MMTF fields as JSON, N, C-alpha, C and O atoms, coordinates in Angstrom:
{
  "mmtfVersion": "1.0.0",
  "mmtfProducer": "UNKNOWN",
  "numBonds": 295,
  "numAtoms": 296,
  "numGroups": 74,
  "numChains": 1,
  "numModels": 1,
  "chainsPerModel": [1],
  "groupsPerChain": [74],
  "chainIdList": ["A"],
  "bondAtomList": [4, 2, 8, 6, 12, 10, 16, 14, 20, 18, 24, 22, 28, 26, 32, 30, 36, 34, 40, 38, 44, 42, 48, 46, 52, 50, 56, 54, 60, 58, 64, 62, 68, 66, 72, 70, 76, 74, 80, 78, 84, 82, 88, 86, 92, 90, 96, 94, 100, 98, 104, 102, 108, 106, 112, 110, 116, 114, 120, 118, 124, 122, 128, 126, 132, 130, 136, 134, 140, 138, 144, 142, 148, 146, 152, 150, 156, 154, 160, 158, 164, 162, 168, 166, 172, 170, 176, 174, 180, 178, 184, 182, 188, 186, 192, 190, 196, 194, 200, 198, 204, 202, 208, 206, 212, 210, 216, 214, 220, 218, 224, 222, 228, 226, 232, 230, 236, 234, 240, 238, 244, 242, 248, 246, 252, 250, 256, 254, 260, 258, 264, 262, 268, 266, 272, 270, 276, 274, 280, 278, 284, 282, 288, 286, 292, 290],
  "bondOrderList": [1, 1, 1, 1, 1, 1, 1, 1, 1, 1, 1, 1, 1, 1, 1, 1, 1, 1, 1, 1, 1, 1, 1, 1, 1, 1, 1, 1, 1, 1, 1, 1, 1, 1, 1, 1, 1, 1, 1, 1, 1, 1, 1, 1, 1, 1, 1, 1, 1, 1, 1, 1, 1, 1, 1, 1, 1, 1, 1, 1, 1, 1, 1, 1, 1, 1, 1, 1, 1, 1, 1, 1, 1],
  "groupList": [{"groupName": "MET", "atomNameList": ["N", "CA", "C", "O"], "elementList": ["N", "C", "C", "O"], "formalChargeList": [0, 0, 0, 0], "bondAtomList": [1, 0, 2, 1, 3, 2], "bondOrderList": [1, 1, 2], "singleLetterCode": "M", "chemCompType": "L-PEPTIDE LINKING"}, {"groupName": "GLU", "atomNameList": ["N", "CA", "C", "O"], "elementList": ["N", "C", "C", "O"], "formalChargeList": [0, 0, 0, 0], "bondAtomList": [1, 0, 2, 1, 3, 2], "bondOrderList": [1, 1, 2], "singleLetterCode": "E", "chemCompType": "L-PEPTIDE LINKING"}, {"groupName": "LEU", "atomNameList": ["N", "CA", "C", "O"], "elementList": ["N", "C", "C", "O"], "formalChargeList": [0, 0, 0, 0], "bondAtomList": [1, 0, 2, 1, 3, 2], "bondOrderList": [1, 1, 2], "singleLetterCode": "L", "chemCompType": "L-PEPTIDE LINKING"}, {"groupName": "ASN", "atomNameList": ["N", "CA", "C", "O"], "elementList": ["N", "C", "C", "O"], "formalChargeList": [0, 0, 0, 0], "bondAtomList": [1, 0, 2, 1, 3, 2], "bondOrderList": [1, 1, 2], "singleLetterCode": "N", "chemCompType": "L-PEPTIDE LINKING"}, {"groupName": "LYS", "atomNameList": ["N", "CA", "C", "O"], "elementList": ["N", "C", "C", "O"], "formalChargeList": [0, 0, 0, 0], "bondAtomList": [1, 0, 2, 1, 3, 2], "bondOrderList": [1, 1, 2], "singleLetterCode": "K", "chemCompType": "L-PEPTIDE LINKING"}, {"groupName": "CYS", "atomNameList": ["N", "CA", "C", "O"], "elementList": ["N", "C", "C", "O"], "formalChargeList": [0, 0, 0, 0], "bondAtomList": [1, 0, 2, 1, 3, 2], "bondOrderList": [1, 1, 2], "singleLetterCode": "C", "chemCompType": "L-PEPTIDE LINKING"}, {"groupName": "SER", "atomNameList": ["N", "CA", "C", "O"], "elementList": ["N", "C", "C", "O"], "formalChargeList": [0, 0, 0, 0], "bondAtomList": [1, 0, 2, 1, 3, 2], "bondOrderList": [1, 1, 2], "singleLetterCode": "S", "chemCompType": "L-PEPTIDE LINKING"}, {"groupName": "ARG", "atomNameList": ["N", "CA", "C", "O"], "elementList": ["N", "C", "C", "O"], "formalChargeList": [0, 0, 0, 0], "bondAtomList": [1, 0, 2, 1, 3, 2], "bondOrderList": [1, 1, 2], "singleLetterCode": "R", "chemCompType": "L-PEPTIDE LINKING"}, {"groupName": "GLY", "atomNameList": ["N", "CA", "C", "O"], "elementList": ["N", "C", "C", "O"], "formalChargeList": [0, 0, 0, 0], "bondAtomList": [1, 0, 2, 1, 3, 2], "bondOrderList": [1, 1, 2], "singleLetterCode": "G", "chemCompType": "PEPTIDE LINKING"}, {"groupName": "ALA", "atomNameList": ["N", "CA", "C", "O"], "elementList": ["N", "C", "C", "O"], "formalChargeList": [0, 0, 0, 0], "bondAtomList": [1, 0, 2, 1, 3, 2], "bondOrderList": [1, 1, 2], "singleLetterCode": "A", "chemCompType": "L-PEPTIDE LINKING"}, {"groupName": "PHE", "atomNameList": ["N", "CA", "C", "O"], "elementList": ["N", "C", "C", "O"], "formalChargeList": [0, 0, 0, 0], "bondAtomList": [1, 0, 2, 1, 3, 2], "bondOrderList": [1, 1, 2], "singleLetterCode": "F", "chemCompType": "L-PEPTIDE LINKING"}, {"groupName": "TYR", "atomNameList": ["N", "CA", "C", "O"], "elementList": ["N", "C", "C", "O"], "formalChargeList": [0, 0, 0, 0], "bondAtomList": [1, 0, 2, 1, 3, 2], "bondOrderList": [1, 1, 2], "singleLetterCode": "Y", "chemCompType": "L-PEPTIDE LINKING"}, {"groupName": "THR", "atomNameList": ["N", "CA", "C", "O"], "elementList": ["N", "C", "C", "O"], "formalChargeList": [0, 0, 0, 0], "bondAtomList": [1, 0, 2, 1, 3, 2], "bondOrderList": [1, 1, 2], "singleLetterCode": "T", "chemCompType": "L-PEPTIDE LINKING"}, {"groupName": "VAL", "atomNameList": ["N", "CA", "C", "O"], "elementList": ["N", "C", "C", "O"], "formalChargeList": [0, 0, 0, 0], "bondAtomList": [1, 0, 2, 1, 3, 2], "bondOrderList": [1, 1, 2], "singleLetterCode": "V", "chemCompType": "L-PEPTIDE LINKING"}, {"groupName": "PRO", "atomNameList": ["N", "CA", "C", "O"], "elementList": ["N", "C", "C", "O"], "formalChargeList": [0, 0, 0, 0], "bondAtomList": [1, 0, 2, 1, 3, 2], "bondOrderList": [1, 1, 2], "singleLetterCode": "P", "chemCompType": "L-PEPTIDE LINKING"}, {"groupName": "ASP", "atomNameList": ["N", "CA", "C", "O"], "elementList": ["N", "C", "C", "O"], "formalChargeList": [0, 0, 0, 0], "bondAtomList": [1, 0, 2, 1, 3, 2], "bondOrderList": [1, 1, 2], "singleLetterCode": "D", "chemCompType": "L-PEPTIDE LINKING"}, {"groupName": "GLN", "atomNameList": ["N", "CA", "C", "O"], "elementList": ["N", "C", "C", "O"], "formalChargeList": [0, 0, 0, 0], "bondAtomList": [1, 0, 2, 1, 3, 2], "bondOrderList": [1, 1, 2], "singleLetterCode": "Q", "chemCompType": "L-PEPTIDE LINKING"}, {"groupName": "ILE", "atomNameList": ["N", "CA", "C", "O"], "elementList": ["N", "C", "C", "O"], "formalChargeList": [0, 0, 0, 0], "bondAtomList": [1, 0, 2, 1, 3, 2], "bondOrderList": [1, 1, 2], "singleLetterCode": "I", "chemCompType": "L-PEPTIDE LINKING"}],
  "groupTypeList": [0, 1, 2, 3, 4, 5, 6, 7, 5, 8, 9, 10, 11, 12, 12, 6, 6, 3, 13, 5, 14, 3, 5, 13, 14, 4, 15, 12, 5, 15, 16, 2, 3, 2, 4, 3, 10, 2, 13, 1, 3, 1, 0, 14, 9, 6, 17, 1, 9, 2, 6, 9, 15, 12, 8, 17, 6, 0, 4, 3, 2, 3, 7, 10, 2, 15, 3, 15, 15, 10, 3, 13, 11, 2],
  "groupIdList": [1, 2, 3, 4, 5, 6, 7, 8, 9, 10, 11, 12, 13, 14, 15, 16, 17, 18, 19, 20, 21, 22, 23, 24, 25, 26, 27, 28, 29, 30, 31, 32, 33, 34, 35, 36, 37, 38, 39, 40, 41, 42, 43, 44, 45, 46, 47, 48, 49, 50, 51, 52, 53, 54, 55, 56, 57, 58, 59, 60, 61, 62, 63, 64, 65, 66, 67, 68, 69, 70, 71, 72, 73, 74],
  "secStructList": [7, 7, 7, 3, 3, 7, 6, 6, 6, 7, 7, 3, 3, 7, 1, 1, 1, 1, 1, 7, 6, 6, 6, 2, 2, 2, 2, 2, 2, 2, 2, 2, 2, 2, 2, 2, 2, 2, 2, 2, 1, 7, 7, 7, 1, 1, 2, 2, 2, 2, 2, 2, 2, 2, 7, 7, 7, 2, 2, 2, 2, 2, 2, 2, 2, 6, 1, 4, 4, 4, 4, 4, 4, 7],
  "xCoordList": [0.838, 0.0, 0.894, 1.797, 0.63, 1.447, 0.676, -0.48, 1.314, 0.693, 0.923, 2.03, -0.125, -0.049, -0.482, -1.221, -0.025, -0.439, -1.376, -1.036, -2.544, -3.562, -3.023, -2.517, -3.133, -2.641, -3.59, -3.255, -4.756, -5.73, -5.67, -5.565, -5.737, -5.822, -4.592, -4.426, -3.733, -2.524, -2.673, -1.704, -3.878, -4.092, -3.42, -3.206, -3.097, -2.523, -3.635, -4.595, -3.495, -4.504, -3.829, -2.646, -4.567, -3.948, -4.497, -4.062, -5.421, -5.903, -4.917, -3.978, -5.119, -4.164, -4.455, -3.689, -5.513, -5.865, -4.861, -4.08, -4.883, -3.977, -4.617, -3.982, -5.891, -6.555, -7.176, -7.471, -7.371, -7.947, -9.436, -10.05, -10.012, -11.436, -12.353, -13.407, -11.981, -12.801, -12.793, -13.76, -11.728, -11.598, -12.082, -12.23, -12.328, -12.773, -14.035, -14.068, -15.082, -16.278, -16.005, -16.585, -15.129, -14.782, -14.045, -14.315, -13.11, -12.371, -13.309, -13.208, -14.213, -15.163, -16.021, -16.231, -16.51, -17.331, -16.533, -17.025, -15.315, -14.475, -14.133, -14.137, -13.837, -13.513, -14.716, -14.57, -15.891, -17.11, -17.363, -17.702, -17.198, -17.364, -16.364, -16.716, -15.127, -14.102, -14.441, -14.348, -14.831, -15.202, -16.359, -16.324, -17.38, -18.524, -18.119, -18.58, -17.271, -16.803, -16.041, -16.262, -15.146, -14.334, -15.161, -14.827, -16.237, -17.118, -17.904, -18.11, -18.337, -19.227, -18.502, -19.114, -17.222, -16.474, -15.127, -14.627, -14.549, -13.184, -12.238, -12.549, -11.096, -10.085, -9.58, -9.133, -9.646, -9.117, -7.623, -6.945, -7.131, -5.731, -4.763, -3.583, -5.239, -4.315, -4.992, -6.217, -4.161, -4.668, -5.358, -6.303, -4.885, -5.512, -6.939, -7.848, -7.143, -8.483, -9.385, -10.561, -8.842, -9.622, -10.035, -11.163, -9.145, -9.453, -10.56, -11.484, -10.466, -11.487, -12.835, -13.875, -12.825, -14.069, -14.747, -15.976, -13.964, -14.536, -14.645, -15.429, -13.868, -13.838, -12.985, -13.039, -12.197, -11.303, -9.911, -9.441, -9.256, -7.931, -6.939, -7.075, -5.943, -4.919, -4.169, -3.802, -3.939, -3.265, -4.038, -3.456, -5.354, -6.148, -6.315, -6.341, -6.428, -6.499, -5.252, -5.345, -4.094, -2.846, -2.838, -2.399, -3.318, -3.361, -4.327, -4.019, -5.494, -6.485, -5.992, -6.136, -5.411, -5.006, -3.808, -3.562, -3.059, -1.977, -2.529, -1.815, -3.796, -4.462, -4.827, -5.306, -4.61, -4.898, -6.365, -6.686, -7.272, -8.694, -9.036, -10.05, -8.221, -8.518, -7.803, -8.034, -6.951, -6.26, -7.226, -6.917, -8.373, -9.388, -9.875, -10.206, -9.926, -10.499, -9.488, -9.864, -8.204, -7.164, -6.711, -5.844],
  "yCoordList": [-1.167, 0.0, 1.245, 1.373, 2.153, 3.346, 4.582, 4.777, 5.4, 6.655, 7.724, 7.873, 8.463, 9.578, 10.837, 10.774, 11.978, 13.255, 13.938, 14.112, 14.317, 14.949, 16.259, 17.101, 16.424, 17.646, 18.816, 19.954, 18.555, 19.613, 20.098, 21.3, 19.167, 19.569, 19.19, 19.686, 18.329, 17.942, 16.749, 16.344, 16.179, 15.016, 13.784, 13.707, 12.837, 11.587, 10.562, 10.517, 9.743, 8.742, 7.592, 7.678, 6.511, 5.321, 4.935, 3.92, 5.683, 5.335, 5.824, 6.553, 5.432, 5.773, 7.103, 7.509, 7.785, 9.08, 10.137, 9.9, 11.321, 12.382, 13.274, 14.2, 12.987, 13.672, 12.634, 11.512, 13.022, 12.107, 11.889, 12.686, 10.836, 10.564, 11.716, 11.899, 12.492, 13.631, 14.757, 15.513, 14.871, 15.959, 15.586, 16.467, 14.326, 13.911, 14.655, 15.167, 14.743, 15.482, 16.966, 17.558, 17.57, 18.982, 19.173, 20.12, 18.265, 18.325, 18.165, 18.899, 17.208, 16.955, 18.189, 18.569, 18.808, 20.009, 21.164, 21.839, 21.397, 22.467, 22.225, 23.165, 20.987, 20.683, 20.927, 21.454, 20.549, 20.787, 22.287, 22.758, 23.034, 24.491, 25.118, 26.019, 24.647, 25.178, 24.865, 25.742, 23.627, 23.262, 24.118, 24.625, 24.28, 25.098, 26.542, 27.159, 27.08, 28.448, 28.601, 29.556, 27.657, 27.747, 27.569, 28.136, 26.789, 26.611, 27.893, 28.273, 28.546, 29.702, 31.038, 32.029, 31.094, 32.359, 32.209, 31.102, 33.357, 33.35, 33.142, 33.493, 32.577, 32.365, 33.725, 34.53, 33.994, 35.273, 35.399, 34.419, 36.617, 36.903, 36.306, 36.138, 35.982, 35.475, 34.413, 34.308, 33.629, 32.6, 33.265, 32.711, 34.455, 35.189, 35.581, 35.454, 36.06, 36.445, 35.221, 35.284, 34.114, 32.877, 32.418, 31.962, 32.532, 32.165, 33.057, 32.57, 34.349, 35.286, 35.018, 35.106, 34.694, 34.454, 33.153, 33.069, 32.134, 30.812, 30.5, 29.636, 31.193, 30.885, 29.677, 29.172, 29.21, 28.063, 28.607, 29.531, 28.03, 28.523, 28.366, 27.477, 29.239, 29.163, 27.84, 27.279, 27.338, 26.046, 24.947, 24.155, 24.903, 23.868, 24.126, 23.176, 25.382, 25.679, 25.187, 24.567, 25.459, 24.985, 23.471, 22.918, 22.803, 21.338, 20.844, 19.898, 21.481, 21.068, 21.357, 20.521, 22.538, 22.938, 22.147, 22.106, 21.518, 20.617, 19.3, 18.536, 19.035, 17.806, 17.916, 18.962, 16.871, 16.856, 17.089, 17.506, 16.83, 17.027, 18.476, 18.738, 19.411, 20.823, 21.425, 22.589, 20.668, 21.189, 21.604, 22.498, 20.978, 21.293, 22.716, 23.374, 23.207, 24.526, 25.655, 26.827, 25.31, 26.352, 26.743, 27.604],
  "zCoordList": [0.0, 0.0, 0.0, 0.827, -0.936, -1.095, -0.637, -1.014, 0.164, 0.594, -0.456, -0.972, -0.769, -1.701, -0.979, 0.004, -1.461, -0.893, -1.884, -3.054, -1.412, -2.251, -2.817, -2.076, -4.13, -4.756, -4.535, -4.866, -3.987, -3.721, -2.271, -2.027, -1.3, 0.111, 0.932, 2.046, 0.41, 1.118, 2.052, 2.694, 2.137, 3.003, 2.397, 1.187, 3.249, 2.779, 2.583, 3.353, 1.548, 1.218, 0.492, 0.165, 0.235, -0.351, -1.722, -2.266, -2.307, -3.643, -4.697, -4.375, -5.945, -6.997, -7.682, -8.556, -7.326, -7.903, -7.448, -6.526, -8.103, -7.66, -6.593, -6.087, -6.253, -5.146, -4.222, -4.636, -2.969, -1.988, -2.273, -2.982, -1.736, -1.976, -1.566, -2.175, -0.555, -0.146, -1.178, -1.275, -1.939, -2.913, -4.312, -5.159, -4.572, -5.91, -6.337, -7.456, -5.502, -5.935, -6.182, -7.092, -5.381, -5.57, -6.891, -7.63, -7.181, -8.438, -9.631, -10.614, -9.537, -10.619, -10.878, -12.03, -9.826, -9.942, -10.555, -11.46, -10.075, -10.619, -12.081, -12.875, -12.45, -13.841, -14.743, -15.846, -14.285, -15.064, -15.209, -16.294, -14.119, -14.188, -15.153, -15.914, -15.125, -16.018, -17.473, -18.332, -17.755, -19.128, -19.623, -20.744, -18.793, -19.183, -19.434, -20.394, -18.589, -18.766, -20.085, -20.831, -20.365, -21.578, -22.84, -23.88, -22.768, -23.921, -24.191, -25.344, -23.131, -23.259, -23.375, -23.774, -23.04, -23.02, -23.694, -23.893, -24.043, -24.54, -23.375, -22.236, -23.663, -22.631, -22.165, -22.983, -20.852, -20.336, -20.608, -20.915, -20.489, -20.8, -19.793, -20.1, -18.595, -17.579, -16.724, -16.682, -16.044, -15.137, -13.948, -13.386, -13.565, -12.467, -12.834, -12.013, -14.072, -14.529, -14.626, -14.266, -15.108, -15.2, -13.807, -13.612, -12.854, -11.483, -10.922, -10.27, -11.174, -10.688, -11.352, -10.7, -12.637, -13.373, -12.979, -12.989, -12.632, -12.347, -10.861, -10.467, -10.032, -8.608, -8.266, -7.145, -9.227, -9.031, -8.728, -9.391, -7.725, -7.35, -8.495, -9.335, -8.513, -9.56, -9.486, -10.519, -8.285, -8.117, -8.843, -9.585, -8.625, -9.267, -10.76, -11.542, -11.174, -12.611, -13.329, -14.389, -12.759, -13.377, -13.482, -14.49, -12.453, -12.47, -13.544, -14.27, -13.648, -14.647, -16.068, -16.96, -16.273, -17.62, -18.122, -19.327, -17.223, -17.631, -18.153, -18.803, -17.871, -18.298, -19.779, -20.216, -20.544, -21.972, -22.292, -23.404, -21.342, -21.582, -21.901, -22.549, -21.464, -21.661, -22.876, -23.2, -23.545, -24.727, -25.824, -26.612, -25.887, -26.903, -26.737, -27.724, -25.503, -25.222, -25.303, -25.325, -25.348, -25.31, -26.688, -26.831]
}
């Protein structure tokens, strides 16, 4: 069994995801909000503006935008 550190909250957990089981629903909700925002709006000029527009932290935005799922919107 391998301990992992949640990239969202910093808690330790043992599943293979990059976030702990408590943060999975939060991540899913934020990713859906980000996808909807990017579909309906132009990409803001900065990550700070995107964070302000979506309410998603810059830390999590950077993590999401590094994911290939969001390359379609960029």
